[in-house]
N, C-alpha and C positions, 0 to 999 in steps of 0.2 A: 275527512273520512278516517275512521279508526283503522288501526293495523289489522284487527280481526275482520272488518268489512273488506279491506283490500285483499287480505289473504283469501277470503271466501270468493271474491270476484275472480282472483287468479286461478283458484281451483276449478271454478265453474268454466272459465274460458279454456283451461287445459282439457277438461272433460269434453267440451264441444269439439275441440281440435282432434282429440283422439277418436271421438265418435265419427266425425267426417272422414278421417283417414281410414278408419276400419271399414266404413261403408264403401269407400272408393276401391277397396281391395277385396271385394266379395269373391267367394269361390264360384266356380262355374255352376250353371243351372242345376245339373243333375247331382252335384255334391251339396249345394246349398239347400235344395228343396226336393228331396227324392219323392215326396208325396205328390208333387206336381209334375216333375220331369223324370222320365225313366229312359235309360239307354236301352234301345231295342236292337241295335246292331252297332258293332264297332270292329274296324280292322285298322291296318297301318295307314289307310288313306282317308277313311270317313268315319264319322260318328253320327248315328241317327237317334234322335231323341223324340219320344212321344210325350206330349204335354197335355195335361187336363187341368184347366183352370176352372175350379168350382164356381157356381153362380154366387156373385157377391164377395168372393174371397180375394185376398191379396197374397201373392206368393212371398217367399222370404227374399231378402236382398241377395242378388246373384249377379254374376258377370257373364259376358260372352267373350271369352278370350280369343275366339276365332271368328272370322266372318262366316255367316250362315245364310241358309235359305229356309223360309217357312212355307208350309202348305197347310191352309186351314181346312178343317173337316166340317166346320159349322159356320153359320153366320154369327158373328159376335164382335164385340167391341172391348178392347183392352185399354185401360188407362195406365200409362207408364208414369211412375213416380221416380224422379231423379234425386240424387243426394242433396242437390242445392235447393230442393223444394219445388222445382218446376214440374209440371205435368203436361202430358199430351195424350190425345186419344187416337187409337188406331182402330178404326172400323174396318171390318173385313167380311167378305162373303165366302161361303163354302167353295172350295176349289181354287181360291185365289192363292197366288204365290208372291213372295216378296223376298227381298234381300235385307239382311241386317248387318250392321257394322260391329266391329269389336267394341265392347262396352265394359267399362270398369265396374259399374254397379248401377242397379236400378231394381224396382219391383214392378210387377204387373198386377193390376186389379181388374177382375172380370166385372164390367159394369153392364153386361148383357142380362137378359131375362132367363138364361139357362146356362148350363155348363158349356164350356168352350174347349174344343179339342183341336190340336194341331200337331204337325210333325216339323222338327227342326233338323236340318242336315248341315253338319259342319265338315269342311274339308280340312284335314290335318296338314 
């Protein structure tokens, strides 16, 4: 292999490592994607975030630096994309609640037939 090809592979590998490291340190939801996540209440104890995932859209890479509770306002399914390339689907019904763990980075894709709305509550 030529020195130029070796250098090119080294640069490509470094770019992948930097991309993965960046993805794993994403900002919190409301900072990473204010189009999707809006803080509607905050005090020294809690942060409440309204989320609107548009039909067919994928939000920007974000983190959940605190454990949280979700409350769905619509029937919908989100496909979660992790930095390692794995995915999982989270189907939900309006009125359902769930807990979420601290997450370094992922994106959420609305694979439902309509917009999806939810509320996230983080305890500080």
